[in-house]
N, C-alpha and C positions, 0 to 999 in steps of 0.2 A: 677592334680588329677581329675578324673571325678566326677561330682556332688558336687564339692567343689569350694570355692572361690579361685581366683588366689593367694591370700596372705596366704591361709591356708597351714600349714606344719605339719609334724609329724616326730618323731624320730624313726629310724629303726636301729637296731644293725647291724654292719658289723664286720667281723673278721679282724684281723690286716693285713693279706695279701691283702684282698680286699681294705682296706683303703690305703695301700701303692700303689696299682695299680691305684686307683682313684686319689691320689695326684700326681703321676707321669703324668697321663693323663692331669690333670689340669695345671701342671707346663709347659707342652708341648703345650697344646691346651686350652687356657682360654675359659671360658663360653662366649656365645653370650651376647649381651647387655640386652637381656630379661631373662637371667639366664639359658637358655637351655644348657645342657651339651654337646650335639652333634649337631654342626652346620656345614653346608656345606661351604667349603672353595674354591669350584670350581663351575663353572656354566656350561652352555651348552658346550658339546664337551670337557669337562675337563678344560675349560679356567679358570685360577685362578681369584678369586674375591678379591677385596680389602676390608679391615675391614671397618666398623664393620660387622661381619658375622651374618646375621639375618635369613638366610634360613635354615630350619631344614634339616637334612640328610634325603633323600628320603627313603620310605619304601622299594623300590627296592634295593637301595644300602645296606641297613641293611640286607635284605634277602640274597643278594649275599655274604656279609661278613660272615653272620651266617652259610651259607651252607659250605663255605670254612673252617670255624672254627670247625664245627662238623666233617668234614672229617679228619682234623688234630688231633682233641682231642679224637675221639671215635674209637673203633674197627670197622671193616667192618660190623660185625653183628649188632652193635649198630647203625651205620649209616643207615642200612636198616630197623631199628625199628622206633617206634614213639618217642623214647627217645630224649628229648630236640628238638623236630621237629621245634619249634618256640622259639624265645627268651623269649616270655611270659611264656613258660613252666618252665623256671627257677624260676619264682615267685611261681608257684604251687609246685615245688620241695622243695623250701625253707620253705614254710608254712607247708607242710607235714612233713619235717624234724623237724621243731620246735615242732609240735604236737607230733610226735613220740618220741622226746627227753623228753617229759613231761612238756613242757612249758604250763602253763594254757591257755585254749582257750580264756579267756578274754584278756590276754596279746597279744596272737597271733593276735586276731581280731583287737586290737588297733594298733599294728604295721602294719597290712595289710590294715587298713582303712576300715574294714568291721564291720558290727554288728556281735555279737556272733552267731545270728541265721543264717546269710548268711554264715559265716565261717563253721558252723557245717553242714549246708545243702550241701555245696560243698565238704568239707573235711572229714566228719565223717567216710566215707568208706575207707579213706586212712590211718587211724591210725592203726598201726600194733602192735600186742603184748599187747594190752591194757587189755585183759582178765586176763592174768597171774598176771600183776601188780595190777589190781583191786582186785582179790581174795587174793593177799598177803596183801593188805591194810585191807581188811575185816577180815582177820584171826588174826590181832593184837588185843589182849585183855589185 
């Protein structure tokens, strides 16, 4: 995590389906000795490497896999849009979803590894439908 020590961790919720996918991946492809989840098992020209796998998967490889996944998972109109253009966009989508679901910003910030100020600076404009909910809360007497 950027701006944090190597040993620092944080808990982040995952749904059961994502946990199952992650566990299947870990059963098939154990982490590298440094704890990285995605490590390269091939070298130059696709030549297989021997364990321990210490090289991280390249940004180019991730980009190619992501492009293929978008084409498979999204409609042609969505592929032509900015939707999930980069893997990092999934992080933004998840944080926005949590905020729109009503999870308190303090909790979302903790899960995201942000301060509340940074979270709100980036995501305040993404929260949808908040006015109706806020007015409903104020009308309770």
